[in-house]
C-alpha positions as CSV (number, residue, x, y, z in Angstrom):
1,X,-0.3,-0.1,0.3
2,X,2.8,2.3,1.1
3,X,6.4,0.9,0.2
4,X,8.3,4.0,-0.5
5,X,8.0,7.2,1.4
6,X,9.8,10.7,1.0
7,X,10.2,13.1,2.9
8,X,11.5,17.3,2.5
9,X,13.8,18.5,4.8
10,X,15.1,22.3,4.6
11,X,16.7,22.5,8.3
12,X,13.9,24.1,9.6
13,X,12.6,23.0,13.7
14,X,9.2,22.3,11.7
15,X,11.5,19.8,9.2
16,X,13.2,18.2,12.2
17,X,10.3,17.3,13.7
18,X,8.9,15.9,10.6
19,X,11.8,13.9,10.4
20,X,11.4,12.7,14.2
21,X,7.3,11.5,12.9
22,X,8.7,9.7,10.2
23,X,11.3,7.5,11.9
24,X,9.1,5.3,13.7
25,X,6.1,5.6,11.3
26,X,8.6,4.3,8.4
27,X,9.4,1.2,10.9
28,X,5.9,0.4,12.1
29,X,4.6,0.2,8.0
30,X,7.8,-1.6,7.0
31,X,8.2,1.5,4.3
32,X,11.4,2.7,2.5
33,X,12.3,6.5,2.6
34,X,13.9,8.8,1.1
35,X,15.1,12.2,3.2
36,X,15.5,14.7,0.5
37,X,16.7,18.6,0.8
38,X,16.7,20.8,-2.0
39,X,18.9,23.8,-1.7
40,X,18.4,27.1,-4.2
41,X,20.7,27.0,-7.2
42,X,23.8,29.0,-6.5
43,X,24.2,32.0,-9.0
44,X,27.9,31.4,-9.1
45,X,29.8,33.4,-11.4
46,X,32.5,30.7,-11.5
47,X,34.2,27.9,-13.8
48,X,32.1,25.2,-14.3
49,X,34.5,22.6,-13.0
50,X,35.0,24.9,-9.6
51,X,31.3,25.3,-9.2
52,X,30.9,21.8,-9.4
53,X,33.1,21.0,-6.6
54,X,31.9,23.7,-4.1
55,X,28.4,21.7,-5.1
56,X,29.5,18.4,-4.3
57,X,31.5,19.9,-1.0
58,X,28.3,21.3,0.0
59,X,26.2,18.2,-0.5
60,X,28.3,16.2,1.4
61,X,28.5,18.9,4.1
62,X,24.1,18.5,4.2
63,X,24.1,15.0,4.2
64,X,26.0,14.3,7.3
65,X,24.2,16.9,8.7
66,X,20.8,14.8,7.6
67,X,22.1,12.1,9.2
68,X,22.8,13.8,12.5
69,X,19.1,15.4,12.7
70,X,18.2,12.0,11.6
71,X,19.8,10.3,14.9
72,X,22.5,8.2,12.6
73,X,25.8,8.3,13.9
74,X,29.0,6.5,13.3
75,X,29.0,5.2,17.0
76,X,25.5,4.1,16.5
77,X,25.4,0.2,17.2
78,X,25.3,-2.5,14.5
79,X,22.0,-3.5,14.9
80,X,20.8,0.6,15.1
81,X,22.1,1.1,11.4
82,X,20.3,-2.3,10.4
83,X,16.9,-1.1,11.3
84,X,17.8,2.3,9.1
85,X,19.0,0.2,5.8
86,X,15.8,1.1,4.1
87,X,16.6,5.2,4.5
88,X,18.2,7.0,1.8
89,X,19.0,10.4,1.7
90,X,19.5,13.4,-1.1
91,X,20.5,16.4,-1.0
92,X,19.3,17.8,-5.0
93,X,19.9,21.8,-6.3
94,X,16.7,24.0,-7.8
95,X,13.3,24.5,-7.1
96,X,11.8,22.9,-4.3
97,X,8.3,21.9,-5.8
98,X,9.6,20.6,-9.2
99,X,12.4,18.7,-7.6
100,X,10.2,16.8,-5.0
101,X,7.4,16.0,-7.8
102,X,10.5,14.5,-10.3
103,X,12.1,12.6,-7.6
104,X,9.1,11.3,-6.5
105,X,8.4,9.9,-10.5
106,X,11.8,8.8,-10.6
107,X,11.7,6.7,-7.3
108,X,7.9,6.0,-7.6
109,X,7.4,7.5,-4.0
110,X,3.6,6.5,-2.6
111,X,3.3,9.5,0.2
112,X,5.2,12.9,0.2
113,X,5.6,13.8,4.2
114,X,6.0,17.9,4.8
115,X,6.3,19.6,8.3
116,X,4.9,22.8,8.9
117,X,4.6,25.3,11.1
118,X,1.3,25.8,13.6
119,X,-1.1,27.6,11.9
120,X,-3.9,29.6,13.3
121,X,-7.1,28.0,10.5
122,X,-6.7,24.3,8.4
123,X,-7.0,26.9,5.4
124,X,-3.3,28.0,6.0
125,X,-2.3,24.4,5.7
126,X,-3.9,23.8,3.0
127,X,-3.2,27.0,1.6
128,X,0.7,26.9,2.8
129,X,2.9,27.3,-0.4
130,X,4.7,24.2,-0.6
131,X,2.1,21.9,0.0
132,X,-1.0,23.7,-2.4
133,X,2.0,23.5,-5.3
134,X,2.8,20.5,-4.6
135,X,-1.0,19.4,-4.8
136,X,-1.3,21.2,-8.4
137,X,1.5,19.1,-9.1
138,X,1.3,15.8,-8.2
139,X,-1.5,13.4,-7.4
140,X,0.3,11.7,-4.6
141,X,-1.0,11.9,-1.3
142,X,1.0,14.3,1.2
143,X,1.3,13.8,5.0
144,X,1.7,17.4,6.3
145,X,2.9,16.9,10.2
146,X,1.8,20.5,12.1
147,X,4.8,21.6,14.7
148,X,4.6,20.0,17.7
149,X,3.1,16.5,16.7
150,X,4.1,13.6,17.7
151,X,4.2,10.6,16.1
152,X,1.7,7.3,17.6
153,X,-0.1,4.5,16.1
154,X,-3.0,5.6,14.2
155,X,-5.9,4.1,16.4
156,X,-8.5,6.7,15.4
157,X,-8.5,8.1,11.6
158,X,-11.2,10.6,10.3
159,X,-11.9,11.1,7.3
160,X,-13.7,14.5,6.2
161,X,-16.6,13.9,3.7
162,X,-17.7,16.3,0.7
163,X,-20.8,14.4,0.1
164,X,-22.3,11.5,2.6
165,X,-24.5,9.6,-0.3
166,X,-21.6,8.9,-2.8
167,X,-18.5,6.5,-2.0
168,X,-15.5,8.9,-2.6
169,X,-13.1,7.3,-4.4
170,X,-10.2,7.4,-1.7
171,X,-12.0,5.1,1.3
172,X,-11.1,2.0,-0.2
173,X,-7.4,3.7,0.1
174,X,-8.5,4.7,3.7
175,X,-9.9,1.5,4.6
176,X,-6.5,-0.5,4.0
177,X,-4.6,2.1,6.0
178,X,-7.1,1.7,9.0
179,X,-7.0,-2.4,9.0
180,X,-3.3,-2.0,8.6
181,X,-3.5,-0.1,12.1
182,X,-6.0,-1.9,13.8
183,X,-8.0,1.9,13.5
184,X,-11.4,2.9,13.4
185,X,-12.3,4.5,10.3
186,X,-15.3,7.5,11.0
187,X,-16.5,8.8,8.1
188,X,-17.9,12.5,8.8
189,X,-19.8,15.0,6.9
190,X,-21.1,18.8,7.5
191,X,-23.7,19.5,6.9
192,X,-24.8,23.2,6.2
193,X,-28.5,23.6,5.4
194,X,-29.7,26.1,7.2
195,X,-33.3,23.8,8.1
196,X,-30.9,21.4,9.8
197,X,-29.1,23.8,12.7
198,X,-32.2,23.2,15.1
199,X,-31.4,19.4,15.2
200,X,-28.6,17.3,16.5
201,X,-25.4,19.4,16.2
202,X,-24.0,15.7,15.5
203,X,-25.4,12.9,14.2
204,X,-24.8,8.9,13.1
205,X,-27.2,7.8,10.4
206,X,-27.4,5.3,7.8
207,X,-26.7,6.2,4.6
208,X,-28.8,3.8,3.4
209,X,-32.1,5.0,4.9
210,X,-31.4,8.2,3.7
211,X,-31.1,7.0,0.2
212,X,-32.7,3.8,-1.1
213,X,-30.8,4.2,-4.0
214,X,-27.3,4.3,-2.8
215,X,-24.9,1.8,-3.4
216,X,-23.1,2.2,0.2
217,X,-24.7,0.7,3.3
218,X,-22.4,2.4,5.6
219,X,-22.7,4.9,9.4
220,X,-21.1,8.0,8.9
221,X,-21.5,11.3,11.3
222,X,-23.3,14.0,10.4
223,X,-22.4,17.7,12.1
224,X,-24.1,20.9,11.5
225,X,-22.7,24.1,11.2
226,X,-23.1,26.5,8.9
227,X,-19.0,26.8,8.5
228,X,-17.7,23.1,6.9
229,X,-14.5,24.6,8.7
230,X,-16.3,25.4,12.2
231,X,-17.8,21.9,11.4
232,X,-14.5,20.2,11.3
233,X,-12.9,21.6,13.8
234,X,-16.0,20.4,16.5
235,X,-15.3,16.9,15.1
236,X,-11.9,17.2,16.0
237,X,-12.4,18.6,19.5
238,X,-14.5,16.4,20.2
239,X,-13.4,12.9,18.9
240,X,-9.8,13.6,18.6
241,X,-8.6,11.5,15.9
242,X,-4.9,11.0,15.2
243,X,-5.1,11.4,11.9
244,X,-7.4,13.5,9.4
245,X,-7.9,12.8,6.0
246,X,-9.0,15.4,3.0
247,X,-10.2,14.6,-0.4
248,X,-9.2,17.5,-2.7
249,X,-11.2,16.7,-5.9
250,X,-11.3,19.8,-7.7
251,X,-15.3,20.0,-7.1
252,X,-15.1,19.4,-3.6
253,X,-15.1,22.1,-0.9
254,X,-11.5,21.5,-0.2
255,X,-10.2,21.5,-3.4
256,X,-11.7,24.4,-4.0
257,X,-9.8,26.3,-1.2
258,X,-6.5,25.9,-3.1
259,X,-7.9,28.4,-5.8
260,X,-9.4,30.4,-3.9
261,X,-7.2,33.7,-2.8
262,X,-8.9,34.8,0.1
263,X,-10.3,32.9,2.7
264,X,-12.4,33.2,6.7
265,X,-10.5,32.2,9.3
266,X,-11.1,29.1,11.7
267,X,-9.1,28.9,14.2
268,X,-7.6,25.6,14.6
269,X,-4.5,24.7,16.4
270,X,-4.8,20.9,17.0
271,X,-1.7,19.1,16.5
272,X,-3.7,16.3,14.2
273,X,-1.4,15.6,11.0
274,X,-3.3,15.7,7.6
275,X,-3.2,13.4,4.5
276,X,-4.3,15.2,1.9
277,X,-5.6,13.3,-0.8
278,X,-6.2,14.4,-4.4
Protein backbone atom coordinates (compact mmCIF):
# COMPACT_ATOMS: atom_id res chain seq x y z
CA UNK A 1 0.00 0.00 0.00
CA UNK A 2 2.68 2.50 1.10
CA UNK A 3 6.11 1.17 0.17
CA UNK A 4 8.19 4.30 -0.44
CA UNK A 5 7.95 7.61 1.42
CA UNK A 6 9.63 10.92 0.67
CA UNK A 7 10.10 13.47 3.46
CA UNK A 8 11.22 16.98 2.58
CA UNK A 9 13.85 18.42 4.94
CA UNK A 10 15.08 22.02 5.00
CA UNK A 11 16.76 21.94 8.44
CA UNK A 12 14.02 24.08 10.00
CA UNK A 13 12.44 23.14 13.33
CA UNK A 14 9.36 21.89 11.48
CA UNK A 15 11.34 19.59 9.20
CA UNK A 16 13.31 18.25 12.16
CA UNK A 17 9.98 17.45 13.80
CA UNK A 18 8.74 15.69 10.65
CA UNK A 19 11.93 13.58 10.59
CA UNK A 20 11.33 12.55 14.19
CA UNK A 21 7.73 11.72 13.29
CA UNK A 22 8.54 9.66 10.21
CA UNK A 23 11.28 7.50 11.70
CA UNK A 24 9.02 5.28 13.88
CA UNK A 25 6.31 5.58 11.21
CA UNK A 26 8.40 3.84 8.52
CA UNK A 27 9.40 1.14 10.99
CA UNK A 28 5.74 0.46 11.77
CA UNK A 29 4.69 0.15 8.13
CA UNK A 30 8.01 -1.33 6.90
CA UNK A 31 8.41 1.30 4.20
CA UNK A 32 11.49 2.69 2.50
CA UNK A 33 12.27 6.35 3.14
CA UNK A 34 13.91 9.03 1.02
CA UNK A 35 15.01 12.11 2.96
CA UNK A 36 15.32 14.94 0.44
CA UNK A 37 16.86 18.37 0.89
CA UNK A 38 16.68 20.85 -1.99
CA UNK A 39 19.22 23.69 -2.10
CA UNK A 40 18.41 26.88 -4.02
CA UNK A 41 20.38 27.27 -7.21
CA UNK A 42 23.66 29.00 -6.51
CA UNK A 43 24.21 31.91 -8.86
CA UNK A 44 27.98 31.66 -8.71
CA UNK A 45 29.91 33.11 -11.62
CA UNK A 46 32.66 30.49 -11.47
CA UNK A 47 34.24 28.03 -13.88
CA UNK A 48 32.10 24.92 -14.23
CA UNK A 49 34.63 22.59 -12.61
CA UNK A 50 35.08 24.86 -9.59
CA UNK A 51 31.34 25.32 -9.16
CA UNK A 52 30.73 21.57 -9.38
CA UNK A 53 33.41 20.88 -6.79
CA UNK A 54 31.94 23.46 -4.39
CA UNK A 55 28.43 22.05 -4.80
CA UNK A 56 29.60 18.50 -4.16
CA UNK A 57 31.33 19.56 -0.95
CA UNK A 58 28.21 21.41 0.17
CA UNK A 59 26.00 18.42 -0.63
CA UNK A 60 28.22 16.07 1.40
CA UNK A 61 28.11 18.53 4.29
CA UNK A 62 24.31 18.63 4.20
CA UNK A 63 24.08 14.84 3.91
CA UNK A 64 26.08 14.52 7.13
CA UNK A 65 23.78 17.06 8.76
CA UNK A 66 20.72 15.08 7.63
CA UNK A 67 22.28 11.95 9.14
CA UNK A 68 22.66 13.70 12.48
CA UNK A 69 19.13 15.10 12.41
CA UNK A 70 17.77 11.65 11.66
CA UNK A 71 19.79 10.14 14.48
CA UNK A 72 22.49 8.34 12.49
CA UNK A 73 25.90 8.59 14.10
CA UNK A 74 29.15 6.66 13.43
CA UNK A 75 29.13 5.19 16.95
CA UNK A 76 25.60 3.76 16.66
CA UNK A 77 25.28 0.07 17.34
CA UNK A 78 25.21 -2.26 14.35
CA UNK A 79 21.63 -3.36 15.09
CA UNK A 80 20.46 0.25 15.11
CA UNK A 81 22.06 0.86 11.70
CA UNK A 82 20.50 -2.32 10.30
CA UNK A 83 17.06 -0.94 11.15
CA UNK A 84 17.77 2.16 9.05
CA UNK A 85 19.04 0.45 5.91
CA UNK A 86 15.83 1.34 4.11
CA UNK A 87 16.62 5.07 4.49
CA UNK A 88 18.22 7.05 1.64
CA UNK A 89 19.45 10.63 1.88
CA UNK A 90 19.60 12.95 -1.10
CA UNK A 91 20.57 16.60 -1.63
CA UNK A 92 19.64 18.32 -4.88
CA UNK A 93 19.78 21.83 -6.29
CA UNK A 94 16.83 23.70 -7.78
CA UNK A 95 13.17 24.47 -7.14
CA UNK A 96 11.77 22.62 -4.13
CA UNK A 97 8.40 21.68 -5.60
CA UNK A 98 9.79 20.71 -8.99
CA UNK A 99 12.51 18.52 -7.47
CA UNK A 100 10.10 16.81 -5.07
CA UNK A 101 7.71 16.12 -7.93
CA UNK A 102 10.40 14.81 -10.26
CA UNK A 103 12.12 12.60 -7.67
CA UNK A 104 8.76 11.25 -6.53
CA UNK A 105 8.18 9.96 -10.05
CA UNK A 106 11.71 8.64 -10.51
CA UNK A 107 11.78 6.85 -7.15
CA UNK A 108 8.16 5.65 -7.40
CA UNK A 109 7.18 7.37 -4.17
CA UNK A 110 3.79 6.50 -2.64
CA UNK A 111 3.54 9.24 0.02
CA UNK A 112 5.09 12.69 0.50
CA UNK A 113 5.63 14.01 4.03
CA UNK A 114 6.02 17.71 4.82
CA UNK A 115 6.47 19.48 8.14
CA UNK A 116 4.66 22.76 8.71
CA UNK A 117 4.63 25.56 11.24
CA UNK A 118 1.72 25.88 13.62
CA UNK A 119 -1.07 27.64 11.77
CA UNK A 120 -4.05 29.62 12.93
CA UNK A 121 -6.53 28.14 10.48
CA UNK A 122 -7.17 24.90 8.63
CA UNK A 123 -7.04 26.87 5.41
CA UNK A 124 -3.51 28.00 6.28
CA UNK A 125 -2.49 24.34 6.21
CA UNK A 126 -4.18 23.80 2.87
CA UNK A 127 -2.95 27.03 1.34
CA UNK A 128 0.69 26.86 2.42
CA UNK A 129 2.94 27.58 -0.56
CA UNK A 130 4.79 24.25 -0.77
CA UNK A 131 1.79 22.03 -0.03
CA UNK A 132 -0.47 23.96 -2.41
CA UNK A 133 2.00 23.81 -5.28
CA UNK A 134 2.66 20.13 -4.64
CA UNK A 135 -1.06 19.37 -4.73
CA UNK A 136 -1.25 21.10 -8.10
CA UNK A 137 1.81 19.23 -9.40
CA UNK A 138 1.31 15.70 -8.06
CA UNK A 139 -1.52 13.26 -7.48
CA UNK A 140 0.35 11.57 -4.62
CA UNK A 141 -1.04 11.70 -1.07
CA UNK A 142 0.65 14.35 1.08
CA UNK A 143 0.97 13.94 4.83
CA UNK A 144 1.35 17.28 6.61
CA UNK A 145 2.92 17.11 10.07
CA UNK A 146 2.03 20.13 12.25
CA UNK A 147 4.72 21.64 14.43
CA UNK A 148 4.88 19.84 17.77
CA UNK A 149 3.09 16.73 16.51
CA UNK A 150 4.63 13.46 17.73
CA UNK A 151 4.08 10.04 16.19
CA UNK A 152 2.01 7.30 17.71
CA UNK A 153 0.19 4.55 15.86
CA UNK A 154 -3.04 5.65 14.24
CA UNK A 155 -5.96 4.24 16.23
CA UNK A 156 -8.64 6.70 15.13
CA UNK A 157 -8.74 7.93 11.52
CA UNK A 158 -11.27 10.58 10.50
CA UNK A 159 -12.28 11.27 6.91
CA UNK A 160 -14.02 14.55 6.10
CA UNK A 161 -16.33 13.62 3.24
CA UNK A 162 -17.68 16.21 0.82
CA UNK A 163 -20.76 14.10 0.06
CA UNK A 164 -22.35 11.60 2.42
CA UNK A 165 -24.34 9.81 -0.32
CA UNK A 166 -21.41 9.13 -2.62
CA UNK A 167 -18.56 6.81 -1.77
CA UNK A 168 -15.44 8.89 -2.30
CA UNK A 169 -12.86 7.13 -4.52
CA UNK A 170 -10.28 7.38 -1.73
CA UNK A 171 -12.32 5.48 0.86
CA UNK A 172 -10.85 2.11 -0.15
CA UNK A 173 -7.34 3.44 0.46
CA UNK A 174 -8.34 4.74 3.89
CA UNK A 175 -10.08 1.48 4.75
CA UNK A 176 -6.88 -0.45 3.98
CA UNK A 177 -4.87 2.03 6.04
CA UNK A 178 -7.25 1.58 8.97
CA UNK A 179 -7.08 -2.22 8.72
CA UNK A 180 -3.28 -2.11 8.67
CA UNK A 181 -3.10 -0.07 11.88
CA UNK A 182 -6.08 -1.77 13.49
CA UNK A 183 -7.69 1.65 13.59
CA UNK A 184 -11.27 2.82 13.45
CA UNK A 185 -12.28 4.85 10.40
CA UNK A 186 -14.98 7.47 10.89
CA UNK A 187 -16.43 9.22 7.89
CA UNK A 188 -18.08 12.52 8.68
CA UNK A 189 -19.75 15.27 6.70
CA UNK A 190 -20.46 18.87 7.66
CA UNK A 191 -24.04 19.65 6.68
CA UNK A 192 -24.65 23.36 6.09
CA UNK A 193 -28.34 23.47 5.13
CA UNK A 194 -30.07 26.08 7.36
CA UNK A 195 -33.14 23.95 8.05
CA UNK A 196 -31.02 21.45 9.93
CA UNK A 197 -29.51 23.86 12.45
CA UNK A 198 -32.31 23.18 14.92
CA UNK A 199 -31.42 19.47 14.86
CA UNK A 200 -28.64 17.74 16.77
CA UNK A 201 -25.17 19.23 16.35
CA UNK A 202 -23.74 15.74 15.80
CA UNK A 203 -25.64 12.68 14.65
CA UNK A 204 -24.71 9.23 13.35
CA UNK A 205 -26.92 8.18 10.46
CA UNK A 206 -27.10 5.28 8.03
CA UNK A 207 -26.70 6.25 4.38
CA UNK A 208 -29.09 3.53 3.23
CA UNK A 209 -31.86 5.02 5.33
CA UNK A 210 -31.20 8.41 3.77
CA UNK A 211 -31.24 7.24 0.15
CA UNK A 212 -32.57 3.85 -0.95
CA UNK A 213 -30.76 4.20 -4.28
CA UNK A 214 -27.30 4.42 -2.76
CA UNK A 215 -24.92 1.50 -3.19
CA UNK A 216 -23.12 2.31 0.03
CA UNK A 217 -24.37 0.72 3.22
CA UNK A 218 -22.48 2.47 5.99
CA UNK A 219 -22.78 4.81 8.93
CA UNK A 220 -21.63 8.40 8.70
CA UNK A 221 -21.41 11.15 11.27
CA UNK A 222 -23.26 14.32 10.31
CA UNK A 223 -22.04 17.60 11.81
CA UNK A 224 -24.41 20.55 11.39
CA UNK A 225 -22.82 23.96 11.12
CA UNK A 226 -23.04 26.98 8.85
CA UNK A 227 -19.27 26.76 8.32
CA UNK A 228 -17.66 23.60 6.95
CA UNK A 229 -14.32 24.46 8.52
CA UNK A 230 -15.86 25.23 11.91
CA UNK A 231 -17.72 21.93 11.72
CA UNK A 232 -14.47 20.07 11.09
CA UNK A 233 -12.86 21.85 14.02
CA UNK A 234 -15.81 20.81 16.23
CA UNK A 235 -15.48 17.17 15.15
CA UNK A 236 -11.74 17.09 15.84
CA UNK A 237 -12.09 18.68 19.26
CA UNK A 238 -14.84 16.26 20.25
CA UNK A 239 -13.52 13.01 18.75
CA UNK A 240 -9.73 13.49 18.93
CA UNK A 241 -8.68 11.50 15.83
CA UNK A 242 -5.02 10.56 15.30
CA UNK A 243 -5.22 11.38 11.59
CA UNK A 244 -7.51 13.63 9.55
CA UNK A 245 -7.91 12.81 5.85
CA UNK A 246 -9.21 15.32 3.31
CA UNK A 247 -10.09 14.52 -0.30
CA UNK A 248 -9.04 17.40 -2.57
CA UNK A 249 -11.04 16.66 -5.69
CA UNK A 250 -11.48 19.71 -7.98
CA UNK A 251 -15.21 19.91 -7.20
CA UNK A 252 -14.96 19.31 -3.46
CA UNK A 253 -15.03 22.09 -0.91
CA UNK A 254 -11.42 21.40 0.07
CA UNK A 255 -10.24 21.26 -3.51
CA UNK A 256 -11.82 24.65 -4.17
CA UNK A 257 -9.94 26.11 -1.21
CA UNK A 258 -6.70 25.58 -3.08
CA UNK A 259 -7.85 27.97 -5.79
CA UNK A 260 -9.26 30.68 -3.53
CA UNK A 261 -7.24 33.82 -2.96
CA UNK A 262 -9.04 34.84 0.23
CA UNK A 263 -10.42 32.69 3.02
CA UNK A 264 -12.28 33.07 6.28
CA UNK A 265 -10.28 32.34 9.39
CA UNK A 266 -10.94 29.37 11.61
CA UNK A 267 -9.04 28.71 14.77
CA UNK A 268 -7.37 25.35 14.24
CA UNK A 269 -4.56 24.65 16.66
CA UNK A 270 -4.85 20.89 16.60
CA UNK A 271 -1.72 18.76 16.42
CA UNK A 272 -3.49 16.22 14.22
CA UNK A 273 -1.57 15.19 11.06
CA UNK A 274 -3.42 15.99 7.84
CA UNK A 275 -3.50 13.50 4.97
CA UNK A 276 -4.31 15.37 1.75
CA UNK A 277 -5.48 13.14 -1.09
CA UNK A 278 -6.11 14.55 -4.56
